[in-house]
C-alpha positions as CSV (number, residue, x, y, z in Angstrom):
1,M,-1.0,3.9,-47.5
2,T,2.7,4.2,-47.7
3,L,5.1,1.8,-45.8
4,K,6.1,4.7,-43.5
5,D,2.4,5.4,-42.7
6,Q,1.9,1.7,-41.9
7,M,5.0,1.6,-39.7
8,Q,3.7,4.7,-37.8
9,T,0.3,3.0,-37.2
10,D,2.1,-0.2,-36.0
11,L,4.2,1.9,-33.7
12,N,1.1,3.5,-32.1
13,V,-0.2,0.0,-31.4
14,F,3.1,-1.2,-30.0
15,V,3.7,1.6,-27.5
16,N,0.1,1.6,-26.4
17,P,-0.1,0.8,-22.6
18,D,-2.8,-1.7,-23.3
19,E,-0.3,-3.6,-25.5
20,F,3.4,-3.5,-24.8
21,G,4.0,0.2,-23.8
22,A,3.8,2.2,-20.7
23,A,2.2,5.6,-20.0
24,C,4.9,8.2,-19.2
25,I,5.1,11.8,-18.1
26,L,8.1,13.3,-19.9
27,T,9.6,16.4,-18.3
28,M,11.7,18.4,-20.7
29,G,12.8,21.9,-19.9
30,G,10.3,22.2,-17.0
31,S,7.4,21.2,-19.2
32,D,5.4,18.0,-18.8
33,S,3.9,16.0,-21.6
34,D,2.1,12.6,-21.6
35,I,3.6,10.1,-24.0
36,N,3.8,6.3,-24.4
37,V,7.1,4.5,-24.3
38,L,8.7,1.1,-24.1
39,L,10.7,0.5,-21.0
40,D,13.4,-2.2,-21.2
41,K,16.8,-3.3,-20.2
42,V,19.6,-4.0,-22.7
43,E,23.1,-5.4,-22.3
44,E,25.8,-2.8,-22.5
45,A,28.5,-4.1,-24.9
46,E,31.5,-2.8,-23.0
47,T,30.6,-4.0,-19.5
48,G,28.1,-6.8,-20.1
49,L,25.8,-5.2,-17.5
50,F,22.1,-4.6,-18.2
51,I,21.1,-0.9,-18.4
52,D,17.6,0.7,-18.4
53,V,16.5,2.1,-21.8
54,V,13.4,3.8,-23.0
55,T,12.2,3.7,-26.6
56,A,9.8,6.4,-27.8
57,K,8.6,8.1,-30.9
58,K,11.3,10.5,-32.1
59,S,8.6,13.2,-32.5
60,D,7.8,12.8,-28.7
61,I,11.4,13.3,-27.6
62,A,12.7,15.9,-30.0
63,G,15.1,18.2,-28.2
64,I,15.7,15.9,-25.2
65,V,18.8,16.6,-23.2
66,I,20.7,15.0,-20.3
67,G,18.7,15.3,-17.1
68,D,15.2,15.3,-18.7
69,V,12.9,13.0,-16.8
70,F,10.7,10.0,-17.8
71,T,8.3,9.2,-15.0
72,I,6.9,5.7,-15.6
73,E,4.6,4.0,-13.1
74,G,5.6,6.6,-10.5
75,K,9.3,6.0,-10.9
76,A,11.5,8.8,-12.3
77,Y,14.2,7.9,-14.8
78,H,16.8,10.6,-15.9
79,T,18.4,10.7,-19.3
80,V,22.1,10.2,-19.0
81,V,23.1,10.7,-22.7
82,S,21.5,12.9,-25.3
83,K,22.6,10.7,-28.2
84,P,20.3,7.8,-28.7
85,L,21.7,4.2,-28.5
86,Y,19.5,3.5,-31.5
87,E,17.4,5.7,-33.8
88,D,15.6,5.6,-37.1
89,D,13.1,7.9,-38.8
90,L,10.3,6.9,-36.2
91,V,11.8,5.9,-32.9
92,A,14.8,6.5,-30.7
93,T,16.1,4.4,-27.7
94,L,17.8,6.3,-24.9
95,R,19.8,5.2,-21.9
96,I,18.1,6.2,-18.6
97,E,18.9,5.8,-14.9
98,P,16.6,5.9,-11.9
């Protein structure tokens, strides 16, 4: 197994709702899909305020645009920027707002 394969397996465990993740309905372009995400808050460097972020597999959010909706535990969060705050080959972290 390659390192990337192992990281993908670890990611599947990490975003699992039975572990650290949350079940999510992602609405992109009018279509819904069920994905698992990590919901968190991070400190914004410019303001010092904490903002909502969601981390998801890049493959699950490919093509996301401003206004797409993550529904997590019945609460809708809208993407406010299309450029991730962080990304690598497997995951991306996006700023969201209720």
